[in-house]
C-alpha positions in Angstrom: 18.3 -28.1 -20.2 16.8 -24.5 -19.6 19.0 -23.4 -22.6 17.0 -26.4 -24.8 14.0 -25.1 -23.4 14.5 -21.6 -24.6 15.6 -22.5 -28.2 12.6 -24.6 -28.4 10.1 -22.0 -27.3 12.2 -19.5 -29.5 11.6 -22.2 -32.8 7.6 -22.6 -31.8 7.4 -18.3 -31.8 8.9 -18.5 -35.2 6.9 -21.4 -36.5 3.6 -20.0 -35.4 3.7 -16.4 -35.1 0.3 -15.3 -35.2 -0.7 -17.7 -32.6 2.3 -16.6 -30.8 1.7 -13.0 -31.0 -1.9 -13.4 -29.7 -0.7 -15.6 -26.6 2.0 -13.1 -25.7 -0.5 -10.1 -26.1 -3.1 -12.1 -24.1 -0.9 -13.1 -21.2 0.5 -9.5 -21.0 -2.6 -8.1 -21.0 -3.6 -10.4 -18.1 -0.5 -9.7 -16.3 -1.2 -6.0 -16.8 -4.4 -6.2 -15.2 -3.5 -7.9 -12.1 -0.4 -6.2 -11.5 -2.5 -2.8 -11.4 -4.7 -4.5 -8.8 -1.5 -5.4 -6.9 0.1 -2.0 -7.1 -3.4 -0.1 -6.0 -3.0 -2.3 -2.8 0.9 -2.4 -2.4 0.7 1.7 -2.5 -1.3 1.2 0.8 0.4 -0.9 2.5 4.0 -1.5 1.1 6.7 0.5 3.2 8.3 3.7 1.5 9.5 6.5 3.4 8.2 8.5 5.5 6.1 5.4 6.4 9.2 2.6 5.8 7.7 1.3 9.2 4.6 0.1 7.8 4.9 -3.3 8.9 5.4 -2.1 12.7 2.6 0.2 12.6 -0.8 0.3 14.9 -3.1 3.1 14.1 -5.9 4.5 15.7 -7.2 7.0 13.2 -10.7 7.2 14.9 -13.0 5.9 17.9 -16.5 6.3 18.8 -17.9 7.5 22.1 -21.6 6.6 23.7 -23.5 8.2 26.5 -26.0 6.9 29.1 -28.4 9.5 27.8 -27.7 8.7 23.9 -29.7 5.3 24.0 -27.7 3.2 21.2 -26.2 6.5 19.7 -22.6 7.4 19.4 -20.3 10.1 18.1 -17.6 9.0 15.6 -14.6 10.5 15.0 -11.0 11.5 15.8 -10.0 11.6 19.4 -8.8 14.5 21.9 -5.4 15.2 22.9 -6.8 14.0 26.3 -8.0 10.9 25.5 -4.8 10.1 23.0 -2.7 10.9 26.0 -4.6 8.8 28.9 -5.3 5.7 26.8 -2.5 5.5 24.0 0.3 7.6 24.9 0.8 6.2 28.3 1.5 2.7 26.6 4.7 0.8 27.8 4.9 -1.8 25.2 5.2 0.2 21.9 8.5 1.6 20.9 7.2 4.7 20.4 3.7 6.6 20.0 2.7 9.5 18.0 -0.3 12.0 18.4 -1.3 14.3 15.6 -3.9 16.1 13.6 -6.0 13.0 11.7 -5.8 15.4 8.4 -3.8 17.9 7.0 -5.4 21.4 6.6 -4.7 23.9 3.7 -3.4 26.9 5.1 -1.7 30.3 3.4 1.9 30.4 4.0 3.8 33.5 3.2 7.1 36.0 3.6 6.4 39.5 5.1 4.8 41.7 2.2 4.6 38.7 -0.2 1.9 36.9 -2.2 0.8 33.8 0.1 0.7 30.4 -1.5 -1.6 27.2 -0.3 0.3 24.8 2.1 -0.8 21.2 3.5 -0.1 21.8 7.2 -0.1 19.0 9.8 0.2 19.3 13.4 2.1 16.6 15.4 3.9 16.2 18.6 7.8 15.5 18.6 7.6 11.8 18.6 5.9 11.9 15.0 9.6 12.5 13.7 10.9 9.2 15.3 7.4 7.0 14.2 7.9 8.4 10.7 11.3 8.4 8.7 11.3 11.9 7.0 14.4 12.2 4.6 16.0 15.7 6.1 18.0 17.8 3.7 18.2 20.6 6.1 18.0 21.0 9.8 16.2 18.6 12.2 12.5 17.8 13.5 11.8 19.9 16.4 12.3 18.1 20.1 10.5 17.4 23.2 11.4 20.7 24.8 10.4 22.8 21.9 7.0 20.7 21.7 6.4 21.0 25.4 7.1 25.1 25.3 4.9 25.3 22.3 7.3 27.3 20.0 6.3 28.1 16.7 8.8 26.2 14.7 8.0 24.2 11.7 9.4 21.4 9.3 9.0 22.3 5.8 9.0 20.1 2.4 11.7 21.1 -0.2 8.9 22.6 -2.6 7.6 25.0 0.1 11.2 26.1 0.7 11.9 26.8 -2.8 8.7 28.5 -3.0 9.3 30.7 -0.3 12.9 31.4 -0.2 13.9 30.2 -3.6 16.3 27.4 -2.0 16.0 24.2 0.1 18.6 25.5 2.5 16.1 27.5 4.7 16.9 26.5 8.5 16.1 29.3 10.7 14.5 31.6 8.3 11.0 32.8 9.3 7.6 32.6 7.3 4.2 33.3 7.9 1.7 30.6 8.7 -2.0 32.0 8.5 -0.3 35.4 9.4 1.5 34.1 12.5 5.3 34.0 12.4 6.9 30.4 12.3 10.8 29.5 12.1 11.8 26.7 10.0 14.1 24.2 12.0 14.3 21.4 9.1 13.5 20.7 5.6 12.4 17.4 4.2 12.2 15.6 0.8 8.3 16.0 -0.4 6.2 13.6 0.7 3.7 11.5 -1.8 0.0 12.1 -0.4 -0.2 8.3 -0.5 1.6 8.2 2.9 -2.1 9.3 4.4 -0.6 9.3 7.9 2.5 11.2 7.5 1.7 13.3 4.6 2.1 17.1 4.8 3.9 20.1 3.4 4.4 22.0 6.8 4.3 20.5 10.2 4.2 22.1 13.4 3.6 21.3 17.2 0.2 21.1 17.8 0.9 23.1 21.1 1.8 26.2 19.0 -1.7 26.4 18.3 -5.4 25.7 19.9 -5.9 22.8 18.3 -5.9 20.8 21.9 -9.0 23.0 22.3 -10.8 21.8 19.3 -12.7 19.1 21.2 -16.6 17.9 22.1 -18.0 15.0 24.2 -16.8 17.1 27.3 -13.2 17.1 25.8 -12.8 13.6 25.0 -13.3 13.7 21.1 -11.2 15.9 19.3 -9.1 16.3 16.1 -6.1 13.8 17.1 -5.2 10.4 15.5 -2.3 8.1 17.2 0.2 5.7 15.3 2.0 3.2 17.5 5.5 1.8 16.4 6.0 -1.5 17.6 9.6 -3.2 18.1 8.6 -6.0 16.1 5.4 -7.3 14.9 4.9 -10.3 17.6 4.3 -7.6 19.9 1.1 -6.5 18.3 -1.0 -8.9 20.3 0.5 -7.6 23.5 0.2 -3.7 22.5 -3.5 -4.7 21.4 -3.9 -6.2 25.0 -2.2 -3.6 26.8 -4.3 -0.9 25.0 -7.7 -3.1 25.6 -6.7 -2.6 29.5 -6.0 0.8 29.7 -9.5 1.5 27.4 -11.0 -0.4 30.2 -9.3 1.6 32.9 -10.3 5.1 31.3 -13.7 4.1 30.6 -14.0 3.4 34.6 -13.1 6.8 35.2 -15.6 8.0 32.7 -18.3 6.4 33.9 -19.2 9.2 36.5 -19.9 11.0 33.7 -22.0 8.3 31.6 -19.5 8.4 28.9 -17.9 5.2 27.1 -15.0 5.1 24.5 -15.4 2.3 21.9 -12.4 1.7 20.2 -13.8 -1.3 17.8 -10.7 -3.5 18.0 -8.5 -0.5 17.3 -5.7 -0.3 17.0 -5.4 -1.7 13.3 -2.5 -2.9 11.6 -1.5 -1.2 8.3 -3.6 -3.4 5.9 -6.7 -3.2 8.2 -6.2 0.5 8.5 -5.9 0.8 4.7 -9.7 -0.4 4.0 -10.9 1.6 7.3 -12.9 4.5 6.1 -15.6 5.1 8.9 -15.1 5.3 12.6 -18.4 3.7 13.6 -17.4 0.3 11.6 -15.2 -2.2 12.0 -13.5 -3.4 8.5 -13.6 -6.7 7.4 -10.3 -7.7 6.5 -11.3 -11.3 5.4 -13.8 -10.4 3.1 -11.6 -7.9 1.6 -8.9 -10.2 1.0 -11.7 -12.6 -0.7 -12.6 -10.0 -2.9 -9.2 -9.8 -4.5 -8.7 -13.6 -4.8 -11.9 -13.6 -6.6 -10.6 -10.9 -9.1 -7.3 -12.7 -9.2 -8.9 -16.2 -10.2 -11.2 -14.1 -12.6 -8.1 -12.6 -14.4 -6.0 -15.6 -14.6 -9.2 -17.9 -15.8 -10.3 -16.0 -18.7 -6.9 -15.7 -20.5 -6.1 -19.2 -19.3 -8.7 -20.7 -21.2 -7.9 -19.0 -24.3 -4.4 -19.8 -24.2 -4.9 -23.6 -23.3 -6.8 -23.6 -26.8 -3.7 -22.0 -28.4 -1.5 -24.4 -26.4 -3.5 -27.4 -27.8 -3.3 -26.1 -31.4 0.6 -25.9 -31.3 0.9 -29.2 -30.0 -1.1 -30.9 -32.7 1.8 -29.6 -34.8 4.2 -31.5 -32.8 2.1 -34.8 -32.4 4.9 -36.7 -34.3 7.5 -35.4 -32.3 5.8 -36.3 -29.3 5.4 -39.8 -30.5 9.4 -40.4 -31.3 10.3 -39.0 -28.0 7.8 -41.6 -25.8 9.1 -44.0 -28.7 12.6 -43.3 -27.3 11.7 -43.8 -23.5 10.7 -40.2 -22.7 8.3 -40.6 -19.7 4.9 -38.8 -19.6 6.0 -36.6 -16.9 9.2 -35.5 -18.6 6.8 -34.6 -21.7 4.7 -32.9 -19.4 7.7 -31.3 -17.9 9.1 -30.1 -21.3 5.8 -28.5 -22.8 5.3 -26.7 -19.5 8.7 -25.3 -19.6 8.6 -24.6 -22.8 5.4 -22.5 -22.4 6.8 -20.9 -19.4 9.5 -19.1 -21.6 7.0 -17.6 -23.5 4.7 -16.6 -20.4 7.7 -15.0 -18.5 8.6 -13.3 -21.7 4.7 -11.9 -21.8 4.8 -11.2 -18.1 7.9 -9.0 -18.6 6.0 -6.9 -20.9 2.6 -6.7 -18.7 4.5 -5.7 -15.7 6.7 -3.1 -17.7 3.3 -1.4 -19.3 1.5 -1.8 -15.7 4.6 0.3 -14.4 4.1 2.9 -17.1 0.5 2.9 -16.8 0.5 3.5 -13.0 3.2 6.4 -13.6 0.5 7.9 -16.3 -2.8 7.1 -14.7 -1.8 8.1 -11.2 -5.1 10.5 -10.7 -7.4 7.8 -12.0 -5.8 4.6 -10.1 -4.7 5.9 -6.7 -7.3 8.5 -6.3 -8.1 9.1 -2.3 -11.5 9.0 -1.2 -12.4 12.2 0.5 -9.2 13.9 0.0 -8.7 17.4 0.8 -5.1 17.7 0.3 -3.8 20.6 -2.1 -1.5 18.1 -4.0 -2.3 15.0 -6.4 -1.6 11.5 -5.3 2.2 10.6 -6.7 4.1 8.0 -7.3 7.4 6.9 -7.8 10.0 4.0 -8.0 10.1 3.7 -4.4 6.6 3.1 -4.0 5.9 0.9 -7.2 9.2 -1.0 -7.3 8.8 -3.3 -4.4 10.5 -6.7 -4.6 7.2 -8.2 -3.8 5.7 -6.3 -7.0 8.4 -8.8 -9.1 7.5 -12.1 -6.6 4.0 -11.3 -7.4 4.5 -10.9 -11.3 6.7 -14.2 -11.3 3.9 -15.9 -9.5 1.0 -15.1 -11.4 3.2 -15.9 -14.6 4.0 -19.3 -13.1 0.1 -20.0 -12.0 -1.2 -18.8 -15.5 1.1 -21.0 -17.4 0.1 -24.2 -15.6 -3.5 -23.1 -15.8 -2.7 -22.8 -19.8 -0.3 -25.5 -20.6 -0.7 -28.0 -17.8 -3.9 -29.7 -19.2 -3.2 -29.8 -22.9 0.7 -31.1 -22.0 -1.1 -33.6 -19.8 -3.3 -34.6 -22.8 -0.5 -34.8 -25.1 1.6 -36.9 -23.3 -1.3 -39.4 -22.9 -1.4 -39.7 -26.6 -0.8 -43.2 -27.7 2.5 -43.8 -29.2 1.3 -45.5 -32.5 -1.2 -43.2 -33.0 1.6 -40.2 -32.4 3.8 -41.3 -34.7 0.8 -41.4 -37.4 0.1 -37.8 -36.7 -3.1 -38.4 -34.4 -3.3 -37.0 -31.1 -6.0 -39.1 -29.9 
């Protein structure tokens, strides 16, 4: 049966080449635009190394703090090491909790006597490399003892290793980081800037610098963010509840100083964090989802209306055929099913073209499509097959093809199936 639908669809393409080309181009364009919207969202939430556990992440990127003498005013931004440790590092429910600098800092790196190059440096704790799954090609991450001791060691990317040492095998070698000597303990594959929390080119223990002292509001706010790795997504509510309890306990201690920490319902899961841009504003996830749905509806309805007219035009050429089939006992449901399935073959062909074009455009237009607001990284956004070719990408494309097919062929097919047999045999569609 499927083979018959396929043959019938090809016959329709050959019989009406102009209408078929217009239909395929229109469908491909619609799928192309929809998939660009999908991909722009996917790079924010879909798992890829070193953020392969995004479905188990909870983030506290920023927070706010108020004081009894400030009235309704708040100070907003990342937290201090002290706050991160007291409130989040002490949690028992998560599998792991990492504390790290909220952003990378462009820093000169060099060999003695050689010109310096710029590198994006992120300061972290040792748990960072458990929460984020970097792909090590040489060496290993620094451990707890090294971190606690504040030793000047570093994990670097392959590109930085090549630039400094001419090879990706550089474990044990030393370089200058802002004129301070550091020893390489590990080399990892380059990381896309789209991995917001994990990205860097050089990672060092924050105990090896004075970052812990970069604080304000009596050492409660600073430069740190936190990511929690849950055992399972089902633990999210329990983790949030434990974090809320710990926040309240810590606030009771701060009350003597007049301070109150405000989490604004953090920690956020990956999807919520992806739309969170301000420390003092809680993101509206439902509104963001509604916005995407409206975009999808518009991108589906507009071409569906045009394609429906072309489908109706093709069916007018098949009125006699429909009448004969109805005369020989085909039911209306069978006729609708056949027409829809024939049109689905064409829609899937156009959808495959649209998906291919969207992937190619995503590669070529990376700087435009995936530009990150307020980014201070040296590298531009990069995407590769690991990021774009997610299983969900193909499922979304298939779903949109199916919906577009139903919208464009369902009503014309139903109208054709309701044509009176006598009129149909006479070539009349009404």
